[in-house]
C-alpha positions in Angstrom: -151.4 -157.3 -92.3 -154.5 -156.6 -90.2 -156.5 -153.6 -91.4 -156.3 -150.4 -89.3 -157.3 -146.8 -89.6 -155.1 -143.9 -88.7 -156.5 -141.8 -86.0 -155.5 -138.5 -84.6 -156.1 -136.5 -81.4 -154.9 -133.2 -79.9 -152.7 -133.0 -76.8 -153.4 -130.4 -74.1 -150.5 -128.3 -75.5 -151.7 -128.4 -79.1 -149.8 -131.3 -80.7 -151.5 -133.5 -83.3 -150.9 -137.0 -82.1 -151.4 -140.3 -84.0 -152.6 -143.8 -83.2 -153.5 -146.9 -85.2 -156.9 -148.3 -84.6 -157.5 -152.0 -85.4 -161.2 -152.8 -85.3 -162.3 -155.4 -82.8 -165.4 -157.1 -81.6 -167.9 -155.7 -79.2 -168.0 -156.6 -75.5 -164.3 -156.8 -74.9 -162.2 -153.8 -73.7 -159.7 -152.4 -76.2 -156.0 -153.1 -76.0 -154.1 -149.9 -75.5 -150.6 -150.5 -76.8 -147.9 -148.1 -75.5 -144.4 -148.4 -77.1 -140.9 -148.0 -75.8 -138.7 -144.8 -75.7 -137.6 -144.7 -79.3 -140.4 -146.9 -80.8 -143.8 -146.3 -82.3 -147.1 -147.9 -83.1 -145.5 -150.2 -85.7 -144.0 -152.3 -82.9 -147.5 -153.8 -82.3 -148.2 -154.9 -85.9 -147.7 -158.6 -85.2 -149.7 -158.5 -82.0 -152.6 -156.7 -83.8 -152.4 -159.2 -86.7 -152.9 -162.0 -84.2 -155.6 -160.5 -81.9 -157.7 -158.3 -84.2 -160.6 -158.5 -85.0 -161.5 -160.3 -81.8 -160.0 -157.5 -79.8 -159.8 -153.8 -80.7 -156.1 -152.8 -80.7 -155.2 -149.1 -80.3 -151.4 -148.6 -80.9 -150.2 -145.1 -79.9 -147.4 -143.0 -81.3 -146.1 -140.9 -78.3 -145.3 -137.3 -79.1 -142.2 -137.0 -81.2 -142.5 -140.5 -82.6 -143.9 -142.0 -85.8 -146.7 -139.9 -87.2 -147.2 -137.8 -84.1 -146.0 -134.2 -84.1 -142.7 -133.2 -82.5 -142.9 -131.1 -79.4 -141.8 -127.5 -79.4 -140.4 -128.0 -75.8 -138.2 -131.1 -75.7 -138.6 -131.1 -71.9 -142.1 -132.3 -72.4 -140.7 -135.7 -73.5 -141.3 -137.2 -70.1 -143.6 -139.9 -68.7 -146.0 -137.5 -66.9 -146.7 -135.7 -70.2 -147.2 -138.9 -72.1 -149.8 -139.9 -69.4 -151.6 -136.6 -70.0 -151.6 -137.3 -73.8 -153.0 -140.8 -73.4 -155.7 -139.6 -71.0 -156.7 -137.0 -73.6 -156.9 -139.9 -76.2 -159.1 -142.0 -73.9 -161.4 -139.1 -73.3 -161.6 -138.4 -77.0 -162.5 -142.0 -77.8 -164.8 -142.3 -74.8 -163.0 -145.4 -73.5 -163.9 -146.2 -69.9 -162.2 -149.6 -69.6 -159.1 -150.9 -71.3 -156.2 -153.3 -71.2 -152.8 -151.6 -71.2 -149.9 -153.3 -73.0 -146.8 -151.2 -72.2 -143.2 -152.0 -73.4 -140.4 -150.3 -71.5 -141.4 -146.6 -71.4 -144.9 -147.6 -72.3 -145.0 -149.7 -69.1 -144.0 -146.7 -67.0 -146.9 -144.8 -68.6 -149.2 -147.7 -67.8 -148.2 -147.7 -64.2 -148.8 -143.9 -64.0 -152.2 -144.3 -65.7 -153.1 -146.9 -63.1 -152.1 -144.5 -60.3 -154.4 -141.9 -61.7 -157.4 -144.1 -62.4 -156.9 -147.8 -61.7 -160.5 -148.7 -62.1 -160.4 -148.0 -65.9 -157.6 -150.5 -66.4 -159.0 -154.0 -66.4 -155.7 -155.7 -67.3 -152.1 -154.8 -67.9 -148.9 -156.2 -69.5 -145.7 -154.6 -68.2 -143.1 -155.7 -70.8 -139.6 -155.7 -69.4 -140.0 -152.7 -67.1 -140.6 -152.1 -63.4 -140.4 -149.4 -60.8 -136.6 -149.9 -60.5 -134.5 -149.7 -63.7 -131.0 -151.3 -63.6 -128.2 -148.8 -64.0 -126.5 -150.8 -66.7 -129.5 -150.7 -69.0 -130.2 -147.1 -68.2 -126.6 -146.2 -69.2 -126.9 -148.1 -72.4 -130.1 -146.4 -73.4 -128.7 -143.0 -72.5 -125.7 -143.6 -74.7 -127.9 -144.7 -77.7 -130.9 -142.4 -77.7 -130.8 -139.4 -79.8 -127.9 -140.6 -81.8 -128.2 -142.0 -85.3 -127.2 -141.2 -88.8 -129.0 -141.9 -92.1 -128.6 -144.8 -94.5 -128.9 -145.2 -98.3 -130.9 -148.4 -98.1 -132.9 -150.5 -95.8 -130.2 -153.2 -95.8 -127.7 -150.7 -94.5 -130.1 -149.7 -91.7 -130.8 -153.3 -90.9 -127.1 -154.0 -90.5 -126.7 -151.0 -88.2 -129.6 -152.2 -86.1 -128.1 -155.7 -85.9 -124.8 -154.3 -84.8 -126.3 -152.3 -82.0 -128.8 -155.1 -80.9 -127.1 -158.4 -81.5 -126.7 -159.1 -77.8 -130.3 -158.3 -77.1 -131.8 -160.6 -79.8 -129.1 -163.2 -80.4 -131.4 -165.4 -82.4 -132.3 -162.8 -85.0 -131.3 -163.2 -88.6 -131.3 -160.7 -91.5 -135.1 -160.8 -92.1 -135.7 -160.1 -88.5 -133.3 -157.1 -88.5 -135.1 -155.8 -91.6 -138.4 -155.9 -89.9 -137.0 -154.1 -86.9 -135.3 -151.5 -89.0 -138.6 -150.7 -90.8 -140.2 -150.2 -87.4 -137.5 -148.0 -86.0 -136.7 -146.0 -89.2 -138.5 -144.2 -92.0 -137.7 -142.8 -95.4 -137.2 -139.0 -95.5 -138.0 -136.7 -98.4 -134.5 -137.2 -99.8 -134.9 -140.9 -99.9 -132.6 -141.6 -97.0 -133.4 -144.0 -94.2 -133.6 -142.1 -90.9 -134.7 -142.7 -87.3 -138.4 -142.2 -86.9 -138.3 -140.1 -83.8 -137.3 -136.6 -82.7 -133.8 -137.0 -81.5 -134.5 -134.3 -78.9 -136.3 -136.9 -76.8 -132.8 -137.4 -75.3 -132.7 -133.9 -73.8 -134.5 -134.7 -70.6 -131.8 -137.3 -69.9 -129.2 -134.6 -70.1 -130.9 -132.2 -67.7 -129.8 -132.0 -64.1 -131.5 -134.9 -62.3 -132.7 -136.3 -65.6 -131.8 -139.8 -64.6 -134.0 -139.6 -61.5 -137.7 -140.0 -61.3 -140.7 -140.5 -59.1 -141.1 -143.5 -56.9 -143.2 -145.9 -59.0 -143.7 -148.6 -56.4 -146.9 -146.9 -55.1 -148.1 -146.7 -58.7 -147.4 -150.4 -59.1 -149.3 -151.2 -55.9 -152.4 -149.6 -57.5 -152.5 -152.7 -59.8 -152.8 -155.1 -56.9 -156.4 -155.9 -57.9 -155.9 -156.0 -61.6 -155.0 -159.0 -63.7 -151.4 -158.4 -64.8 -148.7 -160.0 -66.8 -145.1 -159.2 -65.9 -142.7 -160.0 -68.8 -139.0 -160.0 -68.6 -136.4 -160.9 -71.2 -134.0 -163.4 -69.7 -131.0 -161.3 -71.0 -132.5 -158.0 -69.9 -130.2 -155.3 -68.5 -133.2 -153.1 -67.6 -135.4 -155.3 -65.5 -133.6 -157.5 -63.0 -134.9 -160.9 -61.8 -134.9 -159.5 -58.3 -137.1 -156.6 -59.3 -139.4 -158.9 -61.2 -139.7 -161.0 -58.0 -140.6 -158.0 -55.9 -143.2 -156.9 -58.4 -144.8 -160.3 -58.4 -144.9 -160.4 -54.6 -146.8 -157.1 -54.5 -149.4 -158.1 -57.2 -151.4 -161.1 -56.2 -153.2 -161.3 -59.6 -150.0 -161.1 -61.6 -148.2 -163.8 -63.6 -144.5 -163.3 -64.1 -142.9 -164.8 -67.2 -139.3 -164.8 -68.3 -138.9 -165.0 -72.1 -135.8 -167.0 -72.9 -132.9 -165.9 -75.2 -134.0 -162.2 -75.5 -133.0 -159.0 -73.8 -134.7 -155.6 -73.4 -137.3 -156.0 -74.5 -139.3 -159.0 -75.8 -141.0 -158.2 -79.1 -144.3 -159.9 -77.9 -144.1 -162.4 -80.8 -141.9 -164.9 -79.0 -143.8 -168.2 -78.2 -143.6 -167.7 -74.4 -144.8 -164.1 -74.7 -147.6 -165.0 -77.0 -148.9 -167.7 -74.7 -148.6 -165.5 -71.7 -150.5 -162.6 -73.3 -153.2 -165.0 -74.4 -153.6 -166.3 -70.8 -154.0 -162.7 -69.5 -156.6 -161.8 -72.1 -158.5 -165.0 -71.4 -158.7 -163.9 -67.7 -159.9 -160.4 -68.8 -162.5 -161.9 -71.1 -163.8 -164.2 -68.4 -164.2 -161.4 -65.9 -166.0 -159.0 -68.3 
């Protein structure tokens, strides 16, 4: 595993938040990795293993996930708050230029960051997410988030993860499910395997109008001058091929890539995803 240090910063409302910092070379902008709704910094272990130490990789735990503190107010588990948290981190680290790699929710945060200050984002990967989210995928996520028991062993957890995600990753076998389980779950003080996020992150979904959101197409348009990679899982129920096409038409510097035989969302270790990320980073490096 690539070496990293655990870093911490404070949110505007007083939460101690966590990130992993994989050292990189000088002269290249850091890669700011933003995970999905129920995920955490561990999702980017494989990417960091491959790209560090050439690139500095900063993998964030959003509030309520991983080693970040849980929010007192569950209604702060919304993208605009995550944006404020990430902006505080960038200020703390003195980062003026970066490449955003956002999976699902992380991609929404990346688009909102671009809307606030596009000139600081010199490249972006939007992984299986766009301004429009398909109703089927949204319903599936709403039904799953915030629900989960505990397990006596990692094997039990892996089997549960496999049962819930077999249609998303049809090529996965038991070793893959164990890796996924160890990213999604943790051991608690009693030795049980439990979800590694605050299950109250589901509460904003249940609030009146919780399924609605701001129009993100103008935010996407702010990336028109930025090298971009638009990834979509071929089996995705969150990002449609139609939405991907619309996104590509609005971003002249974007490459759109569909990753075969995977749903929402590509893990970024698939050969097509690896090659596409490398192409984007080569463009960023050439332009520095």
